[in-house]
C-alpha positions in Angstrom: 73.8 0.3 144.5 70.5 2.0 144.1 69.6 4.7 146.6 66.7 4.1 149.0 65.9 7.8 149.0 64.0 8.7 145.8 64.7 12.4 146.3 68.5 12.1 146.4 68.9 12.5 142.7 66.8 15.7 142.3 68.3 17.2 145.4 71.8 16.6 144.2 71.0 18.0 140.8 69.6 21.2 142.4 72.7 21.5 144.5 75.0 21.3 141.5 72.9 23.9 139.7 73.1 26.3 142.7 76.9 25.9 142.8 77.1 26.4 139.1 74.9 29.6 139.3 77.2 30.9 142.1 80.3 30.3 140.0 78.6 32.0 137.0 77.8 35.0 139.2 81.5 35.2 140.3 82.6 34.9 136.7 80.2 37.7 135.7 81.5 40.0 138.4 85.1 39.3 137.5 84.5 39.5 133.7 83.0 43.0 134.1 85.9 44.1 136.2 88.3 42.7 133.5 86.3 44.4 130.8 85.5 41.1 129.1 82.1 40.0 127.6 80.5 39.2 130.9 77.0 38.2 129.6 78.5 35.7 127.1 80.7 34.1 129.8 77.7 33.8 132.1 75.5 32.1 129.5 78.3 29.7 128.7 78.9 29.0 132.3 75.2 28.2 133.0 74.9 25.6 130.1 74.9 22.3 131.9 77.2 20.3 129.5 79.7 23.1 129.0 79.7 24.8 132.4 82.8 23.2 133.9 84.7 23.5 130.7 83.8 27.1 130.4 84.9 27.8 134.0 88.3 26.3 133.3 88.6 28.1 130.0 87.6 31.4 131.6 90.4 31.1 134.2 93.0 30.3 131.4 91.9 33.2 129.2 91.8 35.6 132.2 95.3 34.7 133.2 96.6 35.2 129.7 94.9 38.6 129.5 96.2 39.7 132.8 99.8 38.7 131.8 99.4 40.7 128.6 98.2 43.8 130.4 101.0 43.7 132.9 103.7 42.6 130.4 104.8 39.6 132.4 105.4 36.3 130.7 
């Protein structure tokens, strides 16, 4: 099951990092718009081990905050 291409691993890792940086940038823009602590969310989103968890957590907290601002349950 080993790959015959020795560059496949690093290329995949770089691709995942690029995607994570794009998601962090989108979180930053949205967090600024929502008046949340944008730099903190970006730092947490970039950390490799916590990036995906942070993305999901951000979406949950954002929806809870939006519901509180509009008064809808």
